[in-house]
Structures are given as structure tokens and as C-alpha cells.
N, C-alpha and C positions, 0 to 999 in steps of 0.2 A: 502444532506447527504444521503448516501446509507443505506437502511434499512436491515442491517445484524444482526443476533442474536449475542450476546456477545461471544458465543462459537466459532464463525468463526473468524479466524485470517487471516490477509492479509500480505503476505510475498512478499517483493520487491527484485528481484534478482539484486545484485549490478553489476554483469558483464553484458556486452552487449551480446545479444543473436541473432543468425541468424534467421531472421524473416521468412525464408523459412521453418522452423521447423513447423510441424503440431502437432497433439495431442501426438503422440508417441515420437517425438523428444523433446517436451517440458516436457513430463513425465520423460524422461531420465534425463533431466537437473535437474528436481526437486529431483529425487532419487539420482543421482550421485554427483551433485554439491552442491545442497542446503541440502542434507541429510535429506529430509523430505518424508513422505508418501503422495502422491497426492490423495489417496483415502479417506482421512479423512474429506474432505469437505471444506478445507481452500482455499483461493484464492492465486494464485501465479502470480505475475505481472512481465512481461518481456518487456524490451525496446530494439529496434534495434540499430545498429551502427550509423545510420543517425539521431536517436532520433526523427524521425517523425512517427514511428510506435510503437504500444504498443499491447501486447497480455496478456490476463488474462486466466489462466487455472484453472478450478475447477471441482470437481466431483458433479454431481447432481443426487442423488438417484440411477439412473440406467445407467449412462453413463457420459463421459467427455464432457464438454462444453468449447469452446474457444471463447472468446470475443476479437475482433480485431478492433482497431481504427487506422486510418491513417489521419494525419493532412494534409490538402491541402496547408497550409501555416504555416511556423514556425516550432518550435521544442517543444517537451515536456520539461518542466522545472523540471529537476530531483532533488530530495532531495540531500543535501550534503551527500556524501557517504564516509564511512570508507572502503578503498579498501582492508583492511586486512580481512574483513568479506564478506562472500558469499551472505548473505541476511540481510535485515533489516525488522523489523515489522512495519507496517503502521496502522494508525487509519482509519476507514471508511471516515472521513472527509478529511484526507490527500489524499486518493485515489480519492475522488470526485473532490478535488481541482486540482490534477494532470490531471484528464481527462478533466477538464474545461480549462486547460492551465494556472492555477495560479501558480506562483512561490512559491515553498515550502520552500525556503531558507530565506523568510522574517522573521524578528525577531518577535517572539511571545512576546506579552506584558505580563508583570507580572500580576497575578490575583489580582483583587482589594479585599481588606479585610477591613471591617468597622473598624474604630478606636475604641478602648475601652476607655471609658471616666472615668473609675474608678468607675462606678456606680454599686452598688450591686444589681444584678437582683433577688436575693433570698429574699430580705427584702420586706415586704408589703408596699405599698404606701398609 
């Protein structure tokens, strides 16, 4: 899992992006398409048309950083997307899974909850 503070959000751009875009091109996508401010320190994730390239743009105190990953084999397994939205918010664990090539569309198991046995926990034993 990525060690990001809770204040940092991860936005995944639902539209495919031209991977020839550099910092300024990706910044324009964030501002014009995603309608977000790229200077706030959040991560913006973009995937190319062939889905074998991924870029992450973020502001780091005194400048922009672009993280770029190209798969030598296979494609990134993208999350199920609502095409009516320009972006979806991701959890750090989801981004880590995406970067590791894990399919994000796997069904998440329901959380386990212990059964209540009708025992009064307030009464002394």
C-alpha cells in the first residue's frame, strides 16, 4: 500500500489520455477536463489508449512530478468506469493494485461482523 496522508486524494481520469502529454498537457487535462486544481497536492492518474502506459501527475512542494510506468507485457486492468463521469476517486490500495497489475474489478467480499449472541455486555459476571 502507498504511504499517503489522508488529506491526499487520488483521482483516476476515466477518459484515455495521449501519453505524449508532458507536465503541461496533463495539467491542462486536470484543469479543463477533470475540473480540479493540480496544485493542491492530489494525485491524478492517466492511462493511454493502448492501456500499457500509465502516468501520475502531482505537485510536490516546489514543482510538478510525473510518474510514468510502461508495461512490457499485458495491459493495466482498469476499474469498471462510469463513462458519464470524467474522474473517479481511488483509494491508495487500489492504486497500488493497479500498478501491480491486479484486476480492480474483482468482487470485494463483505466485511465480517461477529455475531451477537444476545449476551448483555454491561452486566457484571
